[in-house]
N, C-alpha and C positions, 0 to 999 in steps of 0.2 A: 637309484636315481641321477641324473646324472650329475658331472661337474656346474653345471650354470644349476642346476633347480638346489643342489646340495647347501653352496655356499649362501644363492640369497635366502635358506629358506635357514639357513643359522645364520642370517646378518638379520633376519626380519623377530625372527625368536626373541634374539637379542633384546631388540629396539623394541619393540612392541609399541610406539608414539608412534606419529604420524608417519607411514611410508607411503609413498608419491607409488601411482600407476595403480591405483584400485588390488591394494593385496592384501589378500584373506587369510588372517592364519590362524589355519585348524592345528589346533595342540593335539590333539587329538580322536584318529576316527575311528568307526564303531568297532573296525577289526586289530586298532592294535599298529595300526602302519606306521610308516617314517610321517613326519610333517611337511606338510609342502604347503605351496600356498599357489593359491589361485584368483583367480579373477572373477568377474561377472558379467561386464559392462560388454559385455553379446550375449546376454538375454543365457551362458549357456557357462558352466566352469569350465574355465581355459591358464594353462601354463601364463605367468601375468606376464611376461615377455614375448609372448606371440601374442597381445593383443595391441594392434595398432591405434590407441587409440589416447587421446592426452588425458589422463582419469587421474583422481585422487578419492585416497580412501582413510579413515579412520576408522580403526579397529576401536572394542569396547574400554581395551587398558588404553588408550593413548586419547581417544574423547574425555578421557577420568585423570592424565598426569599432565594434558596444558592445558588443563580446566577449560573446555569446550560442556559449554550449557548446553548452548543453542546457538541459534540459526546467526545471532547477532558474535557468537564467539567463534564459530566455524569459521565467517569470512577472514577473521585476521590471518590465518595460515597459510590461505591459498594464493594462489597468484590470478592475476587479472581477474577476479569477485570481490564483488562486493557487494552488501548487504543493507537496506534499511526500509524502515516503520513508514508508512505513506501517510495523507492527509485522512482516508474512510474507512478505518477499521484494515486497511488490507499493506501489504509489505511488497519490495521486488529484490527478489537477488539474482545482479545483474552477474555476469556471466560475460568480460570481453566486450564489453560496452552495449550488450544488448541483455534488458531486462524487461521486469513490467510498466513501461511507461505508458501505457495504455488504459483508460480508468473505468467502467463500467461494466456494466451487469452481464451486458456480453461480449466482454473484452476475457480470452484464453492468454495462458499465463507461457510467455515466452521459456522459462523458466522450468520447467513439469515439473512439477514433483511427486515419485511414488515413495507406495510405501511395499516392502514385497515383490516390487516390481509392477505393482499396481495402479495405477494414475490417478488422481486424488483433485478434489475443485474444491475450488474455497475452502482449502483445511484453514484449519488451528493449530495447526504442528510447530510453526516456529515461536506460538505462546506457552508451548509450554514444552516443561524441559526437559533434556535427554536423557533417557531410563535406558537400560535393559535390553541395551540394542547390541548388536551383533557386529555391525559396520555398519557407516555413510559412506557410499563412494556419492562424488562427483564429477561428472562424465562434461567435459568444458565441450564446444561446440554443439554443432545444431545434428542433432540426432533422427536425419531423418527416414532412416530406414527402422529402426527395432524399436523405440520405446513408446509404448500407450499409444496418446495423441502427441503430431510432432511437435516440436520445441524448436527451437529456433535460434536460444541459448546454450542448453542444457540440459540435463536434467541433472536432481541432486533425487537419488537411491539410497529411503530409509531400510535396511534390513533389521529385522529383530531379532532375537532370542529365539533358539527354538527350543521346546523341551529336550532332554534327554534320557532315551530309555535305557540305560546302564545302570545312575547308581541315584540317590535322595542328594540333594543340594538345599543347597539354603542359605541364602546373603544380609544381613542387614548394612544399612548406614545412617547415621544421624549428622549432622553437622547445626552448628551455634557460631552468626555470625551478626558482626557490627548489624544497624537498623534495626539487630532484634532479631534477625534473619532465622528460622527455621526449617528446615530442611532434613522431610526420614524417607527411607528408598526402603525397599524388600525385594527379596523371592523367596518367592520356594520352585525347587526341581520333584516329581514327583512319581518314581515310575512306579505303570499299573503292571504287572505280566511281564513278560519279550516283550511283545508290540505294541503297547500302547505309553504313553511319557505325555504330566500335565505339569504347567508348569504360572505360575501366577506371580506378577509384579507389581507392585506402584512407586507412585513417587507425593508426599505432600512440602507445599510450599508456601510458609506462611514471612512476611517481610512487613514493617515499617514500611511508608511512601520515605520515596528519594527526595519529596520536591515540599520545601517547607510553606505552607498557605499563612498567610501574614492577615487574615483579615479573622481568623480564628483562631490561630496559632498550629491547625492541626498540622499532620505528616498528610500530603497525598501523594497518590501515584505510591498506592502500596499493591500486591500482591496478596496472593489466597488461592489458590487453586489447586485441585489433586488429578492426579489419572490413576487407572486401575489398564494394567493388560492381562489377558487368558489366554493360553494358547495352547493345544490336545495340538501330538502327533503320532499317527496311526499306521504303522508299518504291515499291515497282516501277511506281505511274503518281502525278498530282498529283489521285485523289479515297480512293490508300489509305495508309497508315500502321502499321504494324507496330512494336511497341516492344516487344521482350524484356527480362526484370532479371535479375538473379541478384546476390542478399545475405549473406555470412556475416559472424555479427557473434561473438569470444567469450573470456570474460572468465575469470581464477584467480588470485583473488589475495586479502588479508588483509581484505575489505574488512566494516567494519561495518556493521550492519541499520538500527540504533538509537543514535547517537551517544553518549547516557549515561544513566543512571539517576538518576531524582532521587528523594528521600523526604524525610519526616518521620517518625521514626523512634516507633515507640510500646511506649512502655514496659512494656504489658501483654503484647505480644504478641500478642492478638486479632487486630487489624485488621494491623498489619505494619508500616501506615503511617497517620501521621492527617491530618486532611483542609480542615489551614489553610493550607503552605506547599509549595513545591515545595523542600527545602534539597536540598545535597550528602551523601547521607545515604544507608545502608542499609537495605532491609526487616528488622525483628526475623524472624530466621528462625525464629520458633517458629510461627511464624504457617505458615507453609506446610507445606503436602501431608507431604511429604516426614517434616518434623520430627513433625509428629503423628502418624503411622503409622509410625513408628519413637520414639516416644519410652516414657520409665518406665512415665509413667499413663495411656495406649492397651491398653500389651501387659497390666499386670495387670488392667488391664479384661478384658481376655481370655482371661484365667486364665494367662496367660506370664511368668514372672518379670519383676520391674520392671528387675534387674540386667542385661538385656539390652537394655535400652530404651538410645538413645545419648546420650540427655537427658533433663532436667523440661524439663515448659513454663513452669513454674516459676525455671526457674535461668539460665543465663549462655544465651545461646542462642548460633552458629557465627559471626555478626557482628558481638559485642558488642565485641570486644577492634577491630573492621576500620575503622581510620581512610580515608572515601572518600577519594580526590583530591579538590579542593575546586577545577577546571578542567577543561572541559570534552570540553580536549584528551588530560587524563591518567587514565589505567585505572591496575587493577591486575588483571590475572586469571592467572590460569594455563591456562590453556586459548588456543592461539592460532586466532581467527577463520580462517575459509575463507569462502569465496566460489567460484561458478562457475554462468555464464552462458552459452547458447549460444542461434544464434538462425541459423533458415533462413529465407530469403523466394525463391518464381520467382512472376515474374508475369510477364502476360501480357497487351495489349493491339491493339485490330484499334479504326481509326480509318476506318469506308471511305460514303465519302460520295455519292451518287445525288439530284443534282441538289439541289435546297432540300433536300431530306433528309441526316439526316446518322445512320450507325448506328455505337456503341461498342460493345465487345463484352470484357468484360475481368474476370481469372481468376487468382487469388493460392490460390500455395500456402505453407503456415507452418510450423515446426516448431521449437517451444520447447524449451528445459531452464533448467532454476535449480535450484541447491542452496545453501545458506546455514545454519553450523553456530557459534555463539559460545557465549561465555561466559552463560547464564542473568540469574545477576543481577550480573557485571562485575566481581566482589569475591572473595576470598577468603574460603574458610568455617575455623574452626578448629577442631582436630580433639583438644586439646586433651579434653574433657566423653567422650571415645569412648571411654577407655581399659578405666574395668571392664566396657561392653560388649562389646568386644575381644577382652578377657582371656579372660573370662567363655566367648565365641564359641568361642576355639578351646579351652579348658576340653573343651571337650562334645563338639567337632568329636575330641577326641584319645582321650577318655574313655567321653563318651557322658552322659545325665542321669543325677546322684545318683537312688535310687529316698529314700531318707530311710531305709534299712530297717537296724537291725540286726540283725550277724551271726546265723547263716548265710545269710540272704538275703543276695543279690548287691548291691550299694553301686549297680549301676549298673546303668540299664535296660537285660539285652541287645538287643544291634544299632541302637539307640539314636543312636551315633554316625555313621551311616552318613547320617542325617538333617541332621548340625550338620557335617560334614568339606567335600562339596563347596561350603557356602557359605565354609568357611573356604580354600578352594584356592579359590575364586572372588574374593573379592573382598579379604585381605586373605595372598596366596601366599607373604611374604617371614616372617608372622609377625603381631602385636596393634603391633608398632612400624615396620614394615615396610610399604613402598606401600600407599595405598587404589586401589582397582579398581574401574570405574563400568562402565554396559556401554554401549557406541560403541551408533553408532544407522546405521551404514553397508550395513548389512547385513539389512533387514528387520526383523525382532522378535526376529533372532538379539542374546541380548546374552552379559552376562557369564556366564553359566549356561552356555551355548553354545561359548565360548569366543573370543568376540569382544568384548572390551573394553578400556580406554584406561587407564592405574595412574600416580598422583602421591602425593608428598609428603602435599598434602594434598586434602582431598576434593570430586571437582567437582559443576558441578552446569553443565548444555549443553542447549542448545534447535536443531532441523533443520529447514529448511524447504525443502524440495523439491516442484518439481513436474514432470513432463514433457506437451507438448503438441501436437497435430496439428492445426493445421486447414485449409479450402479452401472460399473463396468462388467466386460467377461473378456475373456484376452483364449484361445489357443495359438499351441506354439511346438511345431513336431521339428525334430532335433536330428542328426544324422550323426553318427559315428564309425566312418566306414573305416576297413583299414586303408584302404587306394588311400590316390592322391583329390580326390572331388568328396566334398559333405556339402550339406546346405541346412537352410535353414527356410521353414513355412510357416508365416500363424496368420493369428487377425481379430481384430476387434472391435468389438460393438460397447456404447457407452453414453447414457441417458444422465440429463441433465435437468433438476425443475428447480427454480428457484422462484419465490414463494415470501411478497408484501418486501421485498427492497427498498431501501427508505433510506433520504435524508434528508433530516428536518434543522431550519434553522429558528429559532422562538427569538421573539423579544416585545420590552412593553411597545415601542414604539412602534413597533409591526401589529401590532396588538388593536393601537391605538388607530392610528391613521387608515386601517383599515374600518373602524368602526366609525368616526369621522361622517370619512369618506362614505361612507354604505349610508348614514344617519339621515344625512344633507340629501346624497342621489333617494334614497327610498321616498324619502318629503315630498321632493320637488317633482318626483311622479307620481305621487298620491300610492305608496302600494307600500305593506305591514313595515314598521318600525326591523331595517333589515341592517346586516351590517354586509361588509365584501369579502365571502370566505375568499380562499383559506386566511387566516387569519396570522395562521406561518406559513412560509414559503414550508413546500416537501414535493423536491421531486420523488415518486412513486413508480417503482415497475410491479405494478401487479402479482403479475407472472411472468415468468421467461423460464422458454424449453430449449435446448443442446439437446441433438439426437449428431449422433458421430460412429463411425465405423474406418478401420481401414484393413488393405491387405498389404500386406509385404514378405519377402522375402527374398533371403542373400544364396550366394552360392562360396564355398570356397577350393580352390584350389591352387591345388602343390603344383606350378607348374617344372620345378625344378625341386632337389635336397634345401636348397636357402633361396629359393623364392616363389611366394605366396602369394594371387588374384583374390581378391575379394568381390566380388560384386553386390550390390543392391538394390531393390525397387522397389515403391511401395506407392499403391494409389488411397486419396485420402477423400472423403465424404463427408462435410460439417452442412449442417443445419440449425438454424437458427431461428426462435420465434420470444416475442417479449410486446406485452401490453404496458401499455405506460400512460404518464401524464404528472407534469408540474404543474402547479396551480402558488400561486401568492395574489390575493387579491381582485380576484379572475369572476364571482357572482358573487348576486344579493342574497342573503338565506337569511330567514328571520329570528330572530334573536330568539322567538319562539321554539321555536324548531330545535333542540336541546340531544339530538342524533346526531348522524350521520348530515355533514354541512349536503353533499350532492344528491341526498335526502327533502332539498329544498321544495316546499310546492313549487316556487316563484319558477312558471317556466311563459320564454327557451330563457336560461341561465344567460341574463345577462350582465358585465363588467363595465367599467371604468370606459373601457376601446371597443364596448359593441355587446358583443354577443360572444361567449367566451366558447368556443368549441376546439377540446382537445385534439383532433384529426381534421384538422385543416384539405390535406390533401383526399381525403374522402367526405361527397353527397352527407348534404344534410348535418347537425348537431351532433359535434360525440363529445360522449361523457371520456373515454380514451382511446389515445391512435394505438393501433396493430399492425407490426412489420414484421415482415422476413426475408430471410437471405438465407440463399447456400451457396456453398462454394467447394470446390473439389483441385485435386492438384496430385500430379504424379512427380515423387522423385526419389531420390538416392545415394547411393555413395558408389565409389568404387576407389579401392585401394589394394597398390603390391607393399607388401613388404618383402624384407632381404635381411635377412640373417650373415652379417659381415664375419663372423666368429659365434664361438655356442651364448658366447658374456655381451654382446653388443648385435644391432640390431638399425635398422634405419627402414623406415615408409611414409612417404607419401603416399594423397591421399585430396581426394573430390567430391564434396558432397553436398546435397541441394536441400533445406528446408523452408521448411511453409510452418504461415497461425496463420488460420482464418481471422478473418474481419469481424465486423459485426456493425452495429448497430443506434447510433443516437441515439438519447433520449429525447423524447420530444420538450422543446422550450416553450419559456414565457412568450408574451408573443411581441420579441422587441427583437430578433436576427434574426439569420436565414440561414442555418448552416446545412449541411451535408445529413439526409436521413442514413447512412449508416458508412463506411469506411472500409475501404480493400482489403483481403488480406496482406501478407509477410511473406517475401521470397528473399533467401538467401544462397548466393553463392560460395563455400567456401573450402581457399585451399591450403592444405598443412603437409610439411615435411617433420621428421621427427626421428629420432634417434633415443634408444635406451640401451645404459650402459653398463653395467657391474666389472671396480679394477681389483688390482693385490688382493686378488682371491674373495671381495663381498668385500673390503672395507669402503670400499670406494662403493653408492651406488649414485648413477647422476645420468638424467635427463632430459630430453631439452624439444622443445617443438615452435614451430615459428609457421605462421596464420597469414591469411587475408582474406575478406572478405569483400564482397560483393553483393553491398544490401538495396535491396528495391522495396518499398515501404511500409521504411519503418514506421509503426505508431504510437503518437503520440498524443497524449491529451492537454487541453490550457480548457481555464475556466470563460464561460462565456454565460450572462445572465445565471447566476450563481448556479449553474452545470459543466458539469465536467464533459467536454465531446471531443474528438477523437479526428488529427487530422493522418498525413503520411508526408514520409519523405525518403528521400533516399539515402544510403553513407557508404562512405568506403573507410574498413576495416585493418588496423594489420599491426601483427604485436610479435615479440618472445617471450618465453618463457623456461625455465629454467627449476629442475627440482634436484634435491641430491640430499642421503641421508648418510652421515663420515659415523665409520668405526676406529678410529685407530689401536683400539683395544677392547678387549668382551664389557669392560665397566665404564665406557666412554660412549655418548652417543649425541651426534650433533645434526641437528634438521634447516634444511639454509634450503630458499625457497627467495624467488626473483622475476617480474614479470616487471615490461615496457609496453605496453599502448598506445594507438594512436588512429582514434575513431572520431571524423568524421563526417559534417554534411557534407553530400554530395550535389550538385548542379544546384540549380538559381533555382532557392523555396521562398517564399515571399508569407512574412505573417506579421503581422500588424503584434509588436512586445505589448503586453499590458502594464508591465512598468512604463512604460514611456506613452502610448498613443500617440504623441505626433511627431514618433518616428526620428527625432531629430532637427524635425525644419524647425527654422526661428523663424519664420512666419504665418506657422502654423499655430491653430488656440483649440486645447486643449478643453471640451463639455464635460462635465459631469451632466447629463442627463437628468433632473431635480423629480421626474416624474418618475423612472425606473433606477437611478444610484449604478447607471452604463458609465460608459465611455460614446464620444465619438471624437473626431479631430474636421476643422474646419479649416481650408486651403486656398492660399487668391496665388492667383497670376506674376504679384507681384509682393512686396514687402510690405505690410502696410495695410491690405486692402484687408483681410480676412479679420483682425483686429477690426478695423471699422464698421465689415459687416456687424460682427456680433454686439459690437456698442450697442449700433443702432438697432436692431433686434430686440436684445433686453430692457435697452429701454424702454422698448414697447410693453414686455412684460413686468417694469418693477425689478427688476435683477443688474446686477452692476458690469462694469467693461472687463473687459481681460484687467490680468495683470501679472506681473513675470512673477516667476516660480523665483525662491531662495537659490541664489547663485552659485552655492555649492550642490544646488539637486543634482546634477546634473542632466536638466530638463533641457531642451533649448525652447520651448516652446511655452507660450502665452496659456496663461487660462481662464478659465468662466464657468460658472455656472449656467445652464440652461435648458435650453428643450429640442433636440436632437430634429427631429418631423417638425416642430417649427420653422425651425432653421433652412430643415430642408426645400419647406415648402413657398421665401421664402427669397430662396434666391436669383436674384433679375438672368435674364433671358441674356445668354452669350456672354455671359460676366469672368466668365473661367473660375468662378470658386463653386469647394463642391466640400457637399459634409458626406467622410468620411465612417461608416461605423463596421469594425469597434476603434478605426485608428488605420492612421499610416503604418500600409507594410513596410519589412524592412527584408535586406538580402537577409538571408542566415546562410548561407556556403559558407563551407571553410568553418563552421562552427562547432565547438565539440559536444561530442554526443553527453546527456545528461548520465551521471552518474558512472562514469567510465574515469577511474584514477589514471594516471601516467606510466605512472612507477608504484610497483609492491612489496618489499623488501620483510621477509620475515628468516630468524631464527631461531636455534630451540636448542640449549646445551642439557643433558643431563648426566651423571656422572651415579654410577650405585658403588656404596662402600658396606663392604661386611666387618659388622663390629661382633663377631661372637654368636654365638649358641644357634646359630643359623637366620640370625635376623640382615637385614640390607636397611639400610640409613641410604632414604633418593632424592638429593637437592634436584630442582630443574628451572628455569631460565628460560621465559618464554619472552622475545620482542618481535614487535611488527609498526611498520609503517607503512605508511598508507598517504600515495602523496597528491598533488595537486587534483580536483574537479569540479565540475559544475553542477550546480542544484537544479538547471533550468538551460536550453538552447540556447537560449537569447547572450549567454556568456558574461562578460565582463563582468567587473570589482564584483557589483552586488551581488550576483549569483555564484559567485565563485565561494568550494570551500577548502578551507583552508584543510596542510598535510596535518597527519594529525601519529602519536607513537603511541601505543598500548601497549601496556610490560605487565605478565605477571610472572611469582616466582611461587614455587613449594613444595615444600622439605615435611617426606612421608618416610614414618617409620613400619618398618613392615614386618610380622611374625614370623616363626620361621613359618616354610614352607607358606607362606602368605596366608593365613590362614586368620589373621590381625591386622589391622595398621592404623597405626597413629598421625594425624598429618594436619597442615598448621600452612595455609594460602593467605593471600593475596590478589586478585586481581585490579586493574589499573591500578599500577600500585605509584602513578606521576598523579593520579585524580585527573583525569583531562576531562576537559566538556568536548572531549571529540564531536565532533558534527560531521553526520552519515548522509545528510540529505535534507532538502528543503523542499517547500510549497508554496508558491505565486497565489493568494488570492483571488479575485477578479478585484471588479472594480468598486462593484455593491457593498464589499467589505470594505473596502479600504487599503486595499494591494500591501495588507501586512504578509509575513512569511511569515508563517511553523517552520519549524526546526525543528531534526528527528536525534535524541546522540546516543553514542552509549552511556554502560550505568556506569556513575561514580567509583571511587574508590572500595574495595571491598574485602576482608580481612575476615576469620576465623578459623574455627577448630574443627574438624573430622572423625572421628572413629568408626571402624568395620569390622567386620566380626563375615568369616564363611564356614561355613559348618558338614 
């Protein structure tokens, strides 16, 4: 072992916690050789300092000592890395400003997640707790050549612990903490003869909820999960290794997808939430699509008695008397959240050596499912304003529609009660003062009118996000280990993934009511059987989505001299995607008598309020679903020069090109036209780095600087209650420093620092959902009461748009525009209206425009979401000998994440404040580390650290979902090894 390797090995063996540059400590090789440090960042075991890639790694001991239990913890000590949960049971792992900002069933992850080198699709890996791992590697920057399907931001590779063939081992650990938290984990390693080893490991976690529900005093946002992993290693000879792994994870509890909703309440109800602050308040319910469609004003325009409206758009809304709890950990909801997740992984790996060549074949099968339901507004709506409408409905159900004719004419339209009795029977089964029933969403599109409902004293609104996915991939890699200056790597991968029934639902009493009243009047006037407009719930449904992908890649490694090495790599990527999907809400008539799937309605052709329902207007004929397919291919690669200045110091410079395939936007309700597909991302990345060991191993210091030229960055926005994706260009640059300091064998200090500048490049124009007026004081923001969406009316001079809207609205029985509050950061005025009516009423050559969804603004120079400008972390650990071979090890970790934005439009309302997280642990280890007792505290300052946010769309009232780290946790743990 040379001097460099010796000092590096010594430093890492003593350190154990995080050591940068993907170090793997192999404490005991099968042949009993010296300790060595290897990395696998280039898909083969290599010396640490020989790998010119910015990568960090955590051994099993590091994960434990730094209390890194999941991805939220992992982000705190990594430079230029952030992690946040997402809105639809997803998560975004962002590296150097590049993250999973695309939302949809055909989106690829920018950060590729791997287990033992195999790519995962839709994994629930970030939901479990880490257990029985060998290490976790995080590669920063586009991995354009080697790792699975291409990744534009980087790779997280989770390496599981493998069976040992040399001896029996077992471990057990039990932890108890606040929130009645119980965690148990264990491992058993059993050798079978000289050639086979079996390893079984598992974890169980159960705790009370972090969030108090004032409605019933319960604790929600609880966790109840377990995971099991079984591994088998077979070594029939010195050149052959076969690894088999099976993994199963299951969670079923009351976990919340988003921790809290925030809103600066809009008193007009046009926006729902204003554009200046994120207060602890609730949106103005009059801004929601359920309120507009069931309003007295909209019913009157449709020729329906206004008294049937659940309320007036100009009167008190359902949340006007509701007090939003001013605490992130307190909510008030009548709907108990439900969370279910499940994942199965089966992996096989063969490594066969042929002299100086090694062939590795890896295959993985993956089956995942997730289902999450929770209160859409996390609040209690008032039913006080419903009384006149429900009493009238009850009267119509019993008697029918009055004719208004004098005797001897009939007082009621014969047979008309049959059009209203099904509504009353489904929604108010105990009468107007009884419970209110809302369509459930656990049985496809069958809701309250098919006998599938939830009933409560308060009107319910809730959503559901669910998906089932099945995937597999296979990869072959051939590597050389020649003695000369030339070596190579050649590989190929093929992957398929099939998603079935990816759905997002929004249910509410108001939507059920509107779909039924509008449908009954429509079917009655058309002489059709008593019907409602299906679906009575909003459902964005991808019935099936398929991905087929393959890549061919290779790299060459050439020693230009004893100190200068050139690496060159190329990859060809090919991706094919298709999706069968539809989006429905009040889209077609379905008889109340049909208690099956609404799409089996006997009323054909399918007709809705806007005419014929057609899920795919681009295809001739009336389609029940839209089918689209796309394909993408790209050549990418990298070139690296690495120079060894001294045996302990090296420099490298690299260029790499990354690629992420585009996808297909979901079909929208017939409101807006958006692009059916979105293009691929490409990134040109330039990086220089230095890796150094000083003072005989007492200091390890690595530094990196990078510049990215980004084309086609995929960003999601909400249009018509549906996530669609656009692309922008961006320039990103930054620096990273990581160090490990060992002033003496008992002290260990970890330090890291990063700075990031990630900006939108070039002119990019989009409408800001928080301000559809685009800051124009002469524009009028319109809440379209026919669909809950927004548009903006502009004119050629001050006052023109206001006067135009006032005139058109007067004919509809709607009010003229009004000004928003002065502290709302909205320059335009606002009004309820109907965008289509306004557009058709524009006088010729007037200069008036109706812009949907609003006035576009230039976002050039804005900061990308989830890109903290600064991150700093430090960990300090001391090992004290306390006699009889025992040690006492205190450790403190602290990290600071700087300013970032949760939305591409930036501004004060989208700013995520800097936050600090601190953890501490004190552990007593027995002789030979056979047992331990540990006390710990996480989030010492009990910070409600916000990691991300999501702005809902106009039809939901523009409220903001926020995502936070866990509150303070503390407890004790005991463990033993055998």
